[in-house]
C-alpha positions in Angstrom: 0.1 0.0 -0.1 2.9 2.4 0.7 4.1 2.0 -2.8 0.6 3.1 -4.2 0.5 5.9 -1.9 4.0 7.1 -3.0 3.3 6.6 -6.6 0.0 8.7 -6.3 2.1 11.4 -4.4 4.4 11.8 -7.1 1.5 12.2 -9.8 -0.2 14.7 -7.5 2.9 16.8 -7.2 3.1 16.5 -11.2 -0.4 17.7 -11.4 0.2 20.5 -8.9 3.3 21.5 -10.9 1.5 21.8 -14.3 -1.4 23.6 -12.9 0.6 26.1 -11.0 3.0 26.7 -13.7 0.4 27.3 -16.4 -1.2 29.8 -14.0 2.1 31.7 -13.4 3.0 31.8 -16.9 -0.3 33.4 -17.7 0.2 36.0 -14.9 3.7 36.6 -15.5 3.8 36.9 -19.4 2.2 40.2 -19.6 4.6 41.6 -16.8 7.7 40.2 -18.8 6.5 41.8 -22.1 5.2 44.9 -20.6 8.3 46.8 -21.1 10.5 49.0 -19.0 7.3 51.2 -17.7 5.7 48.1 -16.5 9.0 47.0 -14.9 9.7 50.1 -13.1 6.1 50.0 -11.7 6.7 46.4 -10.5 10.2 47.2 -9.1 9.2 50.1 -7.2 7.4 48.2 -4.7 10.9 47.1 -3.4 11.0 50.8 -1.9 9.2 49.1 1.2 12.3 47.0 1.5 14.6 50.2 1.4 15.8 48.9 -2.2 15.6 52.1 -4.3 18.0 51.1 -7.0 17.2 49.4 -10.4 13.5 49.1 -10.3 13.4 48.3 -13.7 15.6 45.3 -13.3 13.6 44.2 -10.3 10.3 44.5 -12.2 11.7 42.5 -15.0 12.7 39.8 -12.5 9.4 39.5 -11.2 8.0 39.1 -14.5 10.8 36.6 -15.2 10.1 34.7 -12.2 6.7 34.2 -12.8 7.0 33.4 -16.4 10.1 31.1 -16.8 9.8 30.0 -13.2 6.3 28.8 -14.1 7.8 26.8 -17.2 10.6 25.6 -14.8 8.0 24.3 -12.4 6.1 22.6 -15.1 9.0 20.6 -16.4 10.7 20.1 -12.9 14.1 21.7 -14.0 16.1 23.8 -11.7 12.9 23.1 -9.7 14.3 24.5 -6.0 15.7 27.8 -7.4 12.4 28.5 -9.4 10.3 27.8 -6.6 12.3 29.9 -4.1 12.2 32.7 -6.9 8.3 32.5 -7.2 8.4 32.4 -3.2 10.3 35.6 -2.9 7.9 37.3 -5.8 4.8 36.2 -3.9 6.3 37.4 -0.4 7.1 40.8 -1.9 3.5 41.0 -3.4 2.0 40.0 -0.2 4.0 42.6 1.9 3.3 45.3 -0.8 -0.5 44.6 -0.5 -0.4 44.5 3.1 1.6 47.6 3.5 -0.8 49.4 0.6 -3.8 48.9 3.2 -5.3 46.3 1.0 -7.9 43.9 2.5 -7.0 40.2 3.2 -9.2 39.2 0.2 -6.8 41.2 -2.1 -3.6 39.7 -0.6 -4.6 36.4 0.1 -3.8 34.9 -3.3 -0.1 36.0 -3.0 0.3 34.9 0.6 -1.1 31.3 -0.5 1.1 31.2 -3.3 4.0 32.2 -1.2 3.1 29.4 1.3 2.7 26.9 -1.6 5.9 27.8 -3.2 8.0 27.7 0.3 6.7 24.4 0.9 7.5 22.9 -2.8 11.0 24.4 -2.3 11.4 21.9 0.4 9.4 18.9 -1.2 11.0 18.9 -4.5 9.6 17.9 -7.9 8.7 14.7 -7.1 9.6 11.9 -9.2 8.3 13.0 -12.7 10.4 15.8 -13.3 13.7 16.6 -15.2 15.5 17.3 -11.7 14.3 13.9 -10.5 16.0 13.4 -7.1 15.6 10.0 -6.5 15.6 9.3 -2.8 18.4 7.0 -1.8 17.5 3.5 -1.5 18.2 1.9 2.1 19.5 -1.4 1.9 20.1 -3.7 4.8 23.4 -5.4 5.2 23.1 -9.1 5.8 24.9 -10.6 8.9 27.5 -13.3 8.2 
């Protein structure tokens, strides 16, 4: 039974990766192609963290993290760096909404996604991924 649960867990991670990845590609692509004005607007939220330099670069990185990170999450390649980038992006978005006085209903999506990407950073992509991190097999040594 444990083998069956383990296999379904890996399949569940694959479905989660595909669903989240697609959604983040759709969220991030308009930001990525938005150009310098859009990137400056996105990057300016880092002012809340006393980061006032290169807002265009930071804004581009947010769109990049969501778009390219979404692709990487789907295929399970560079998975942990991608989920870490997405966690940071969603953490900044959550903080920005809260600091701006937005209600919970407005910032809850970013907060939820920050939690999911934080957890995925630790869980890994599962078996069905390019970064397949097979768990080491524990072998018992026979006593002579």
